[in-house]
Phi, psi and omega in degrees: 000134178287161179298321180297317178293321178300313180295323179297317179294321177301312182297321183285326193247347189298325183296333179288350178256003179250161181301165185301330181293353177265009184303325182258015181289149175267128178258125183235130170260121185237146170268121183252128176268125179242192184309143183062029178055030175286135183260134177227147176263137183219158178242141174233139174242113188236124172271158182305327184274354184282128175272328183218134180225149181291145167261114183254115182286137190263349185304314181294325180289325175294324177296323175302316179297316179299331180273004173107001181285139184285157188294323181298317181290329176292315179296322177295321178293319177299315180297319179296316178300317180299313183293321178295319180292321178297319180297321180286322186286347181302330181266355186290324182264046172289347176258166180257112186295340181266003183245115184301319181297332180283327182263348188308314183283351182260356179292141174205171183235154170227158181252150175206177183276124184297314187289332183268007186228038183297320178286317181298326184276352182299123179068016180255139176289121181209165180224122178286139179268119185304145175065018176221174174258023183260144169229155180246128179257149181260134179230165173249125183277119175275317180205146178232101176239104191299334182285338182234353178114195184238159172235133186201173171222151181289146174272121180266156182304324183291346178284336182299316180294320179298322182273348180067043180217173181257162178297321180294317178297319180296317181296315181300318179293319181296318180294319177300316179296320184300321178299324180281323184283323186232099184286140180287148175223141177222131180213154182286123183299313183294326179297320178292316181295333181275000174117349178289145174281169186297328179298315180291332185270357182293146183200157170244001182245140178259125177262152183304141175071353179270157176245142183231135175272130174244122183209200173240174185288348176269347184059023180231128184052037185288343178296342180299337182297344174302335183272349184297124179304131174081343184297308180296325178294320177299319179293316179298318181290324177292328183271337185057040182198157168287165179209154177272149176238117181259117183282089184287335173184179175291347185266343181195160173231161179250132178254137178224128179296136177276097181261009178083359183256348181243141178262152178298327181294321177296317179294324181297319179299324177294316179299315183294323178295314180296319178303327185266350183237336188238345188246132176299142185307322182282355180250002177288135177265308183194158171266356180273162172247138181254162174223151176241124178262109187284338177285320177272351181054054187219136175260127179218172173278135178268349181244161183258128178305325179295320177292324180299319179299322177295318178298319180298317179298320179294325184271350183302128179089346180286329184232137173280168179293131179288132178257132180237131178256010179294146173291150175300136181274351179231121183288144175251145182223141173274116180252137176289133180296000000 
């Protein structure tokens, strides 16, 4: 069965697997743009009285069909996911989305690649980070459950007028909240691999030749901690050295002390290889390598975009697209305007 036929059957038959109160629900198949302008197909079942309904991505369910699972059991699983999500989401809108004071404490930011997200960033409140290819988008947090992820929605430009505030004010508040909501964590990779737990491996100092993971305590969208005021400076002062930042994904970055023996280009080739073999396309942050100068207190790119294009051309065709069957770590929801 083709993907198009699969989606058609889902739209036609899903309501028969839901309770009777869904008889008049509208079933919508939507194309959802996510990070790096990756396109996903999703289904929503919305009754007239529903303020918020789950967006259920269909790629994984189609893969179940490809692996031999029958259509009835897939539709039953979809219906169960929808009902469980509805039960959880009932408490999410305890705040008023049209009232700035109600959403103010729920604002937060995540980082992504500016150049690879032109469609995703359209009409979205965001702030470009100077001297990098990173931009930060502002979201409203509906729920934060670290064991299963977060649920949120993007802040659109038209919401600024409704809330009576500016994008810059919104970003400053969101970044301040993010530091409180998602605490930074840094630990030595080799220490963890050798059997130490993460608590024992935590550090604020970088030792030569070692690699350190920098993320947040939710392990989701952890690369955002690069934006926390003073965090990179604290690491630089503890290390008494500049350091490279390798964007391993939107969820974490790798820090390496700049001891003068490694070039940014060598590190970049490693990042680019991992991006093409180990990271899902929607979770790639960048092919560039960043550096932090602790004396100038400045984050910049250590690699040149023009050189990166040459590397991409050289690597083209060497690696196939990485396939990931992981569930999305961040739930998407169709919200009624």
